[in-house]
C-alpha positions in Angstrom: -36.4 83.5 54.9 -34.0 86.9 54.8 -30.3 86.0 54.5 -28.5 89.2 56.1 -24.8 89.7 54.8 -22.3 92.0 56.2 -19.5 93.9 53.9 -16.5 94.4 55.8 -12.5 95.1 55.5 -9.6 96.9 56.0 -5.8 96.8 56.4 -4.2 93.7 57.2 -0.8 93.0 58.9 0.3 90.2 56.3 -1.3 89.8 52.7 -1.0 86.2 53.9 -2.8 86.2 57.3 -6.5 87.1 57.9 -5.3 89.8 60.5 -6.5 93.2 60.7 -2.9 96.0 61.1 -5.7 97.9 63.7 -9.3 96.8 64.6 -10.5 100.6 65.1 -9.7 101.0 61.6 -11.9 98.2 59.7 -14.7 99.6 57.3 -18.0 98.8 58.0 -19.2 98.8 54.0 -22.7 97.7 55.1 -25.5 94.7 55.5 -26.8 94.2 53.0 -30.6 91.4 51.9 -28.7 89.0 49.8 -25.4 87.5 49.0 -25.8 89.0 44.9 -25.6 92.3 46.3 -23.7 92.0 49.4 -21.1 90.8 46.5 -21.5 93.6 43.9 -20.2 95.8 47.2 -17.7 93.6 48.0 -16.5 93.8 44.8 -16.4 97.4 44.5 -14.3 98.1 47.5 -11.9 95.2 46.0 -11.5 96.8 43.2 -10.9 100.6 45.0 -8.4 99.2 46.8 -7.0 96.3 44.2 -3.3 98.5 44.4 -2.8 97.6 47.8 -1.6 94.2 48.7 -2.9 94.6 52.2 -6.5 95.5 52.3 -8.7 93.0 52.1 -12.7 93.0 52.1 -14.5 89.7 53.2 -18.7 89.0 53.4 -20.2 87.6 56.7 -22.3 85.4 56.6 -24.6 87.1 59.4 -27.9 84.9 59.0 -25.4 81.7 59.8 -24.7 82.6 63.7 -28.0 81.9 64.0 -30.0 78.4 63.4 -33.6 79.5 63.1 -34.9 75.8 63.8 -33.2 75.7 67.4 -34.8 76.9 71.0 -31.6 79.3 71.1 -28.8 80.5 68.9 -25.4 80.0 70.1 -25.1 84.0 70.4 -28.5 83.7 72.3 -26.6 81.8 74.7 -23.5 84.5 76.1 -25.5 86.7 77.1 
């Protein structure tokens, strides 16, 4: 099974909260087929922006949004 991960980040309103200053400016680093490669991409971006306390990068576990064992996933029910 493929376990997709999305790496993204941007400038936060406050370094103590997870609220982006401008959602339109979120940097999508990319989609990765496993956690190890996503982690490497996240680490590179985090280190690149280490001097800016308002910049944060995250790894989203996309594979957790879909339950392959269920008839329909929660995201399919939205449509």
